[in-house]
C-alpha positions in Angstrom: -11.3 9.9 1.4 -9.7 7.4 3.7 -6.2 7.9 5.1 -4.0 4.9 5.5 -1.0 5.5 7.7 1.7 3.1 6.6 4.2 0.8 8.4 6.8 -0.9 6.2 8.5 -3.9 7.8 12.0 -5.2 7.6 13.3 -7.6 10.3 10.3 -6.8 12.5 11.2 -3.0 12.5 9.2 -0.1 11.0 11.4 1.4 8.2 11.2 3.7 5.2 13.0 3.2 1.9 14.1 6.0 -0.5 12.5 5.4 -3.9 12.1 1.7 -3.0 15.8 1.2 -2.7 16.7 -1.4 0.0 20.2 0.1 0.3 18.7 3.4 1.4 16.8 2.4 4.5 15.9 4.4 7.6 14.8 2.5 10.6 12.1 4.6 12.5 11.1 2.1 15.2 11.9 -1.3 16.6 8.4 -1.5 17.8 5.8 -1.3 15.0 3.0 -2.1 17.4 3.8 1.2 19.3 3.7 3.0 16.0 0.3 1.5 15.2 -1.0 2.5 18.5 0.1 6.1 17.9 -2.0 6.0 14.7 -5.0 4.9 16.7 -4.4 7.9 19.1 -4.3 10.2 16.2 -7.8 9.0 15.1 -6.9 6.5 12.4 -9.3 3.7 11.4 -7.0 2.0 8.8 -3.4 0.9 8.5 -1.4 0.0 5.4 1.3 -2.6 6.1 4.1 -3.7 3.8 6.3 -6.7 4.5 9.4 -5.5 2.6 11.3 -8.8 3.3 8.4 -10.7 1.7 8.1 -8.3 -1.3 11.7 -9.1 -2.3 11.8 -12.9 -1.6 8.2 -14.1 -1.4 8.5 -15.1 2.3 6.0 -14.0 5.0 8.9 -13.4 7.4 7.1 -10.6 9.4 3.8 -12.4 9.9 4.1 -12.5 13.7 4.7 -8.7 13.8 1.6 -8.3 11.6 -0.4 -10.4 14.0 0.6 -8.3 16.9 -0.1 -5.0 15.0 -3.6 -6.1 14.0 -4.4 -7.6 17.4 -3.2 -4.8 19.6 -4.1 -1.8 17.5 -7.6 -2.9 16.4 -7.0 -1.0 13.1 -8.6 -2.2 9.8 -5.5 -3.5 8.1 -4.4 -4.1 4.5 -1.2 -6.0 4.0 1.2 -6.4 1.0 4.5 -7.9 0.3 5.3 -11.5 -0.7 1.7 -12.7 -1.0 2.0 -15.2 -3.8 -0.1 -18.1 -2.8 -3.6 -19.0 -1.5 -2.0 -20.3 1.7 -0.4 -16.8 2.3 -3.7 -15.1 1.6 -5.6 -17.3 4.2 -2.8 -16.9 6.8 -3.3 -13.1 6.7 -7.0 -13.2 6.6 -7.1 -15.6 9.5 -5.2 -12.9 11.4 -8.1 -10.6 11.0 -6.6 -8.5 8.2 -9.3 -6.6 6.1 -7.6 -7.3 2.8 -4.4 -8.6 1.2 -2.6 -6.8 -1.6 -1.2 -8.8 -4.5 1.8 -7.3 -6.2 4.3 -9.4 -8.1 1.9 -12.4 -8.3 -0.8 -10.3 -9.9 1.6 -9.5 -12.7 3.4 -12.8 -13.1 0.5 -15.3 -12.4 -2.8 -14.1 -13.9 -4.5 -17.4 -13.2 -3.7 -17.0 -9.5 -5.0 -13.4 -9.5 -8.3 -14.5 -11.2 -9.0 -17.3 -8.9 -8.0 -15.2 -5.8 -10.5 -12.5 -6.8 -13.1 -15.1 -7.5 -12.7 -16.7 -4.2 -12.0 -13.8 -1.8 -13.7 -10.9 -3.7 -13.1 -7.5 -2.1 -10.6 -9.0 0.3 -8.0 -9.0 -2.5 -6.5 -5.7 -3.8 -3.7 -5.2 -6.3 -0.7 -3.0 -5.8 0.3 -1.2 -9.1 3.7 0.1 -8.6 4.9 2.4 -11.5 8.5 2.9 -12.6 8.8 5.0 -15.8 5.3 4.2 -16.8 5.7 0.4 -16.4 4.6 -1.9 -13.5 7.5 -2.9 -11.3 7.7 -6.2 -9.4 9.8 -8.2 -6.8 10.0 -5.3 -4.3 10.5 -2.9 -7.1 13.8 -4.6 -8.1 12.5 -5.5 -11.6 10.3 -3.8 -14.2 7.7 -5.7 -16.2 6.7 -4.9 -19.8 3.1 -4.0 -18.7 2.1 -0.4 -18.9 0.2 1.2 -16.0 -3.1 1.8 -17.8 -3.0 -1.4 -19.7 -2.6 -3.3 -16.5 -5.4 -1.4 -14.7 -7.8 -2.2 -17.6 -7.0 -5.9 -17.1 -7.6 -5.6 -13.3 -10.9 -3.9 -13.8 -12.1 -6.7 -16.3 -11.0 -9.4 -13.8 -13.2 -7.7 -11.1 -10.6 -6.2 -8.8 -12.2 -3.7 -6.5 -9.3 -1.8 -5.0 -6.0 -0.8 -6.5 -3.1 0.8 -4.5 -1.1 2.8 -7.1 2.5 4.0 -6.3 4.6 6.2 -8.4 8.0 4.8 -7.3 9.9 8.0 -8.4 7.9 9.9 -5.7 8.1 7.4 -2.9 10.0 8.6 0.2 11.3 11.7 -1.7 8.9 14.2 0.0 8.5 16.2 -3.2 4.7 15.8 -3.5 2.6 13.2 -5.2 1.8 12.5 -8.8 -1.6 14.3 -8.9 -1.8 14.0 -12.7 -1.5 10.2 -12.6 -4.2 9.8 -10.0 -6.5 12.2 -11.8 -6.2 10.0 -15.0 -6.7 6.8 -13.0 -9.9 8.1 -11.2 -11.4 9.4 -14.4 -10.6 6.2 -16.4 -11.6 3.5 -13.9 -14.4 2.8 -11.6 -12.1 0.8 -9.1 -11.3 2.2 -5.7 -7.9 4.0 -6.2 -5.6 4.5 -3.3 -2.8 7.0 -3.9 0.7 6.1 -2.6 4.0 7.6 -2.9 5.0 11.2 -2.1 1.9 12.3 -0.3 3.8 14.7 1.8 1.6 17.6 2.7 -1.9 18.5 3.8 -2.3 20.3 0.4 -1.7 16.9 -1.3 -4.3 15.4 0.9 -6.9 18.0 0.2 -6.2 17.8 -3.6 -6.7 14.0 -3.7 -9.8 14.2 -1.5 -11.3 16.8 -3.9 -10.8 14.3 -6.7 -12.9 11.8 -4.9 -10.0 9.3 -4.4 -10.9 6.3 -2.3 -7.8 6.6 -0.2 -4.3 8.0 0.3 -1.3 6.4 2.0 0.9 8.5 4.3 4.4 7.1 5.0 7.6 9.1 5.4 5.6 12.4 5.9 4.3 11.0 9.1 7.6 9.8 10.4 9.4 13.0 9.7 6.6 15.2 11.2 5.9 16.9 7.8 2.2 15.9 8.1 0.2 15.5 11.3 -2.0 12.4 11.0 -5.1 13.7 12.8 -4.9 16.9 10.7 -4.7 14.7 7.5 -7.7 12.6 8.6 -9.7 15.7 9.1 -8.6 17.2 5.8 -9.5 14.0 3.9 -13.1 14.2 5.3 
């Protein structure tokens, strides 16, 4: 299993939100590049970046910060947040990002999703963010009428290769991740599933790895010191 240490960006700073609430924000670093370099030192190969400004309003406000992270860290990066056009996809791929993650646009514009997957293949992943069993959009500020499994079925048919699934109720809470949800997803679908939200202990990492998950995202647990990144990478292998 691959470990994706995460950097969430607001105004060019590395932050974490509590259950996706923009009003409950903690700023961890004004230099995300330094944070990314610390991931490299711990042995990371990958990085998961979210532009939270973009997730909310569809802008790509933090693109220069993303450029610096990718260029200076050399990590294989995936980026999500506000990617709602082909132009935005190409901007990020041109920066050397490994793949882009469609969130809101994958839910609200199926035509765009289908054509993006057709054109960019594995370089397009989809973020499936779950709130009370339904898919949340627009930086988690709205909930759609699409159920989690119904949406994943649709994604698999379209040909999406990678899905990043977040249980919002677990995100930033440090109470453990939703193992049952990931177990069901990995049994039901052949897509690469990345677990996100509440992965807050080495035990969580070991359990997910034993289920043959493709990846797990580590966020707040790294910033609070609850999980050591190099230890998590070893446990995932």
